[in-house]
N, C-alpha and C positions, 0 to 999 in steps of 0.2 A: 616532385612537380615535373611536368614535361617542358618542352621548349627546345629551340634550336640555337646553337651557339658555334660560331667560328672561333677557334682558339686564338687566332691572331687579331680578331676584330677588336678595335678600341686601343690596341697597344701602340700603334703608330697613327696619330690622328692628324694627318696632313690634309691639305685642301682636297686632294684627289684620291684619298684613301678609298679602297674598294670595299665591298661588303655592305650588307643591309644595316644601316645605322639609324633607321627611322626613329626608333624608340629611345635611343640614348644620346645621339649626337646630331647636332644640326649639320647639315651639309654646308660646306663652305666655311669661310673663316670668321664671319661675324665682324662687327664694327671695330675699327681702330681709333686712334686719336684723330683729331680734326684733319691732319694732313694725310691720314691713312683711309679716310672715307667713313667717318663716324656717321651714324644714322641721323637724318635731318627730320625734325618734327615741324611740320608746317604750322604757322600761326594762322588762326582764323581772322576774319576781318575785325577791326577794333570794335570792342563792345559786343561781341557775340553773346547774346543773352540766352534766354530759355526759349523753348518752342512756342510759348505763349506770346512772345514778342513778335512772332511772325503771323499771328492769327488775324484773319480778316473775315468778317461775317459773310457766309454763303460759300466759302471755299471748303472743299472736302477732298480727302485722299482715298475714300472708300465708299462703298454702298452696301446695304444689307441685301442678302440673296432673297429671292422670292420665297414666301412662306409655303412650305409643302405639307403642313399639318393644319388641323383645325385651330383657329385662333382661340386663345384662352383669355378670359377677362381678368385683369389684375385687380384685386380687391381695392376698394377706395382707400382703405387705411394704408396701403403700401404704395400708392401713387405719389410721384413727385408733384409738388406744387409749382415748381419752376425748373427750368432747364439746369442741368448739372454744371454748366460753365466750362465745358471742355473746349480747348482751342480748336478753331476751324482753320485748317491749313491745307494747302494744295499738296498733292503728292510730290511735285517737283521741289517745293520749298522744304518739305519734310525730309526728303532724301538728302538734299544738299546740306541741310543743317546738321544732321547726324553724321554725314560723311566728313564735314569740316571738323566736328568734334573728334571723330576717330583719328583724323590726321594730327590732332594735337596730343594724342594719347601715346603712352609707352607701355609695352607689355612684353610677355615672353616671346611673342611672334615678331617683335621689333628688335630686341637685343638682349644682352645679358641683364639679369635682374638680381643682383647679388645681395639681396636682403638677408642678413644673418638671422638664423632661427626661423626662417620661412621656407627654405628649400623650394625656391621659385624655378622649378624645372621647366624646360620646354615641354609642352603637352603634345605627345605624338598623335598625328592625325589617324594613325591606325586605330587608336582607341575610339576616335569619333566615328569611324566607319562601323565599328562593332556596336556602339551605342545606338546608331541609326538603323541597325538591321530591323526590318519589319517585325520579326518574331519577338523582339524586345520592345521596340518603340511603340508598337500598336497594342500592347497588352493593357489590360485594366486590372488594377489590384484586387478587384472583387470577383474576378473570374473564378470559376470552380478550379480547384487544384489540378484536377485531371486534365484541364485544357491549358495548363501553364507549366507542364513538366520541364520544359527546357529552361525556363526562367528559374524554377526552383532548383534545378540541377546546377545552374550557374552559381546561385547563392550557396548551395551546399559545398561545391568545390572551392569557392572563394573562402568560405569560413575555414575549411580544412587547410587550405594553403596558408592563411594567416596564422592559424594555430601552429603549423609546422615552422613558420618563420620565427615566431615569438616563443615557442615552447609552452604554449597554453593547451588546455584540454578542449574547451568549447569557447565559442565567441558569439556575440550578437553583432549584426551588421546594421542595427536600427539607428543608432545615434547619428544625427545629421551634420555633426561637426566635431572638431577636437574638443572644444570646451564642454559640449554636451557629453562627449565620451568621458571626460573627467568626472562630471557630475554623476554619470551612470556608475562609474567605478566606485565613487564615494558612497552612493546609495547602496550599492552591493556591500561595501565595507560596513555601513551602518546596520544593514539587515543582518549580516553575519554576527556582529557583536551583540545586537539586540536579542537575537535568538539565544545567545549564550548567557543572557541575563544582565549584561552591562554594555549599553550602547557606546560608552566612553565619550570624551568631549574634545580631545585634542588631536590634531594632525600636524606632524612635523614637516617643514618645508625648507629647503636650503635657501640661503639669502640671495642666491643668484638665479632663482627659479623664474619661470614665466609668470607674469601677473595673473594669468587665469588660474594658477594653482591655488593661491589663497582665496581668490574669489569663488572658485568651485567648492573649496572646503567650507566656506561660509554658507553657501547655498545648501550644502549637505548637512548643515546643522553643527559644524565643528568650529573650534577656535584654532586658528592657524598660529603656530609657534615657529619662528625662524631658527634654522640651524646655521651657525657661522661657517664660513669657508676658511681654509688655511691660506698662508701666503703663497701657495702654489695653485690656488683656485679650486681646490678639491674640498669635499666635505670634511670638516674637522671631526674625526671619528671619536676622539676623546670627549669633545663637547656633546656629540650625539649621545654617547653613553651616559652622560650626566643629565640628559633631558628625558630619557625614556622612563616610563613608569606604567602602572596598570591603568592609567587614564588615557594613554596614548592609543588611539585607534589605528594609526598607521603613519607611514612616511611616504610622501610623494617625491619622486626623484626621476631625473632624466639622466641617461647614461649612453653616450657621452653627455656631460652636463651642459648647461646653457653657455658656458664659456668655451665649449668645443673640446673639452678635456675628458679623457676616459677616467672614471672613478676606479683607481687601482685597488682600493680596499673594499670593493663592492660586496664580496662574500662576507666580510666581517660586518659591513653595514647592515645587510639584510639579516644576519644572525642576531645582531643586537636588538633589532626591532622584533624579530620572531621570539626572542627569549622572554619578552614581556607580553606575548600573546597578540602583538600587533601585526598588521598586514603591510606589505610593501607594494606601492603603486608605481607603475612605470609610465611616465609621460612619454609617449612615442614620438615626440617632436623630432628627435634625433636618430630615429631608427635607421635612417638612410646611411648612417656611418658603419653599421655593423652587420648588415644582412649577410648571412652565409658564413660569418666569422664567429659570432656569438649570439646567444638568445637570452632575452630577459628571464625566461623561465629557468634557465640553467644558472642564472646569477642569483636566483632566490626570490624573484618578484612573483607576486600572487595575482596581480591584476595589471593588465596592459591595455592602453588605448593606442590606436594607430591613426595617424592623419593620412588619409589616402592622397590628399592634395600635395602633401610633402613627399612621402615615400614612393608613391605609385603614380605620380605625375597627372592626377586628375586635376581639372581646372580649379584654380582658387575662386574664380567666379565672382569677384568683387564682393566677397563676404558671404557667398552662398550660391547655389547649394553645395554642400560638402558631404563628407562621410567620416565618422570617427568610430569605427568598430572597436569593440572592447572584448578582450579575451580574459579568461580566468582559469585558475588551476581547478583540479577536480572537485575539491570540497566546496567550491563557491558556485559551481554550475547551477544548482537549484535556484539561485537568486537572479539569474540572467533574465532580461526582459522577455516578454512574450509579444507576439507569437514567434515560435522557433521552427525552423525547417527540420522535419524528422523523416527518416526513411523507414518504411514498413518492410517486413520480411520479404515481401514479393518484389521489392525494389522501388515501389511507388513512393514518391515524395509528397508530403503534405505539410501544411502549416498547422502547428499544434499550440494550443493555449493551456494544455494540461500541465501546469507548473504552479501548484498552490503556494510555494514559497517565493515566487518571482516578485521582483520589485514593480512589475507591471510594464506598461508601455512607456517608451521615451520619445516616440515619434509615431506619426500615422503610418499605417500599413507596414511596409518593409524597409523604411528608410528611404534615402534618395537613390532609387533603383538605377537610374541612368548613370550616376556617378560610380556605383558599384560595378556596373558593366565595364566601364572604362578601367577601373582598377583590376578587374579580372583579366581583361585583355593585356594589360601591362605585365601582370605577374606571369601569365602563361605564355606570353611572347618571349620573355626572357628565360624562364625556367630557372632552376636552382643555381646553375653555374652563372647564368647571366645576371641574376640578382646579386650574387657575390661580386661579380665584376663591377656592377653599378657602385657598390660601396667602395671598392678599391679605387675606382676612378674619382669618386667624390672626395676621398681623403687625399689622393694625389693632387687633384686640382687645387684644393684648399692650401696644401703645403707649398705647392709651386707658387701660388699667388702671394702667400705670406712671405716667402723668400724674396719675391720680386719687388715688394714694396717695403721690406723690413727696414731699410736704411732710413726712410722718411717716417714710416709708421710702424714702430717696433711692436712685437707682441706684448700684450699686457702682462703676461707671465712668461718671462724670458727663458726659464729653465724647463719649459714643457714643450711637447710636440702636439699640435692640434690634430683633431680628427677631420671631419667633413667641413668644419667652419672654424674661424678663428676670430679672436677679439684683439684688434690692434688699438693703439692709443695715439691721439693727436696732442697729448699733453705737452710734448716737447715743442711743437709748433706754437701752442698757446703761450708757452713760457718765452720762447725766443722771438716770436713775431706777432703775438697777440691775435693769432688766427685760431679759431676753434673748430671742432669737428663739424659743427653745423655749417660753417663757412666753406669747408672743404666739400661737404656734400652738395651744397648749392653750386659751387664752381664745377663739379663733375657733371652736373646737368648741362651746363653750357658747353661742355666738351663732348656731349653726345651720349652720355651713359646715365642709367639709373644709379643713384648712390647706394651705398650700403646702409644698413641700420646704424643709427648713431644714438649715443647715450643709453645704451642697453647692452649688457646688464648694468644695473645701477651701481654695482660694486667697483666698476672701473672708471677712472677719471678720463673724460673726453673719449669715451669708447666709440670704436668703429667696428661693428660686427659684420664680418664678410663671409658669405656662403656662395661660392660660384656654382655649385652642383656639378655633377658629372656630365651634363649635357653640353657643356661649352667646349669649344675647340681651343687649342693652344694659342691660335691667332687672336681669338677673342680675349683670352686671359691676358695676353701681352698688350693688347690695345687698352684694356681697362687699367692695367698696371701703369702703363705710360701716362694715362690721364691723371691718375693719382700722383705720380711723380711730378708731372707738370704743375699740378695744383700746389704741391709742396714747394716747388721752385718759385712759383709766383708768390706764394705766401711770404717768402723771405725777401723777394725783390720788389714786389708791388702788391702789398696786402689789400689795397683798395679794390683790386680785381675780385677778390674773394668776398670782401664786405658787401659789394654791390650785386653779386651773383644771386640768382640767375638773371640774365638780361635777354635771353633768347626765348623765354617762355611767355605764353599769353598772360599768365598770372605769376607774379613774382613771390616775394616772401609774405606769407600770411600771418596774421595774428593767431597762432595756433591755440594759445591759452584762452583767448576770447571765444574761438570756435568751439572749444571743448566745454566752456562754461555756459554758452548761450546757443544751444542747439536749435537749428532750424532744419528739420529733416523733411519737411513737406513744403510745397509752394503755398503761399498765402497771398491772395489778392490785396493790393493796397486799397484800403477802404477809407472813405472820408468820414468825418465826425457825424454826418447825417445818416450813414448807412446802418 
């Protein structure tokens, strides 16, 4: 891969460091503790409701353009009998409402977002410029291939780069998210075993795995069987050996694992599964820790999915759009989704559906194309050396932060060294002061930061899963560590502060169990009994 790299860039990350750091490091120090200038999120007016609460009949924020084609009559059967009930709001009120909501928000453009297992990187604006280029942004997916050679070239090169990074032979860029990538890989696994005459029924999954792994296995038609961890947080290899048999289709595994620990026996693990004819699936959630240092293909993995929003800093997008490319080793290439980009002998690129053993489509057209453009920009801006440095800095940042808070929040597995993320525990605070990990997380919000993931993985008591990523400066890490240490000090001296937190947010503690059980995903008008 190409790319430009200053050999000293990123090694001394002071406020005034020189060099182009747009894609990996935020300029400036980032927020500190309250006394150091933590970011302030403004509260909206009391009772800031929905846009419908601002509606007044006759107000509009837009108008239709003049019709420049012949009008077409809508068939009677498709006409509305009544107005759709959309809110009527003036532009002024509309802009102010959403601006107020944005001021109450927190995101990667606001400060550090240390959610473990999420790789919440700062999203470089360089990638936004690339995605907005007219040659990409104004294309239509149904254009003839001959008029979209630049876009197809980008897809071709991105696929090749991802295969180089992961050690795979070919890849599909079609899956629109990581979980869809998992399902894609499992359907490839099923197609492979079915063609051999035995689809098999079981997929093995570590007990520390992401929740999407067993869910995807179920959707793929498999029964998920857990593999226990050792006291060091690694796969129990002896237990794995006792679970494999000819009914096992494969093993789903993350390396580093979900506890942020590198599976030292990975070669033995993949060999155990291969010995019974199974396949080994790599959940790419933690690929950010090993780029340029090791490759899943070299570890013995057969199928890999990649989260571009984690590893390559494409936007998380509030749940979408995303991209979860899937790579496979050579003997699984025939099962990849269609269409695929192919290069003809004359160099011309085209989309081909000539793959009779393919599992079919996993998404419309070519996946979320704009997200893939952003990933391409990130990969080729950094180049091979730069991606390796990304991983090195991610691991360095995580270990620095773990050391900075270790006295108050020790590592869950004390005799290990984490990679790009770590799992600490607040069990000591709960025992000594009655303060739980959730209380710490809520207090950190009042101190100006987004908290870490809590209570995951489930195998750790009072878990606090922290992933700072490589994009944060030392000043930001120091500020976040100071906030956690302050919360720990307050827990011992005045635990009520933590029990009542957060007090600075428009919405305080929610009944999350009720929210999960009684979903209201769309707005519904309050109706009287006579309606």
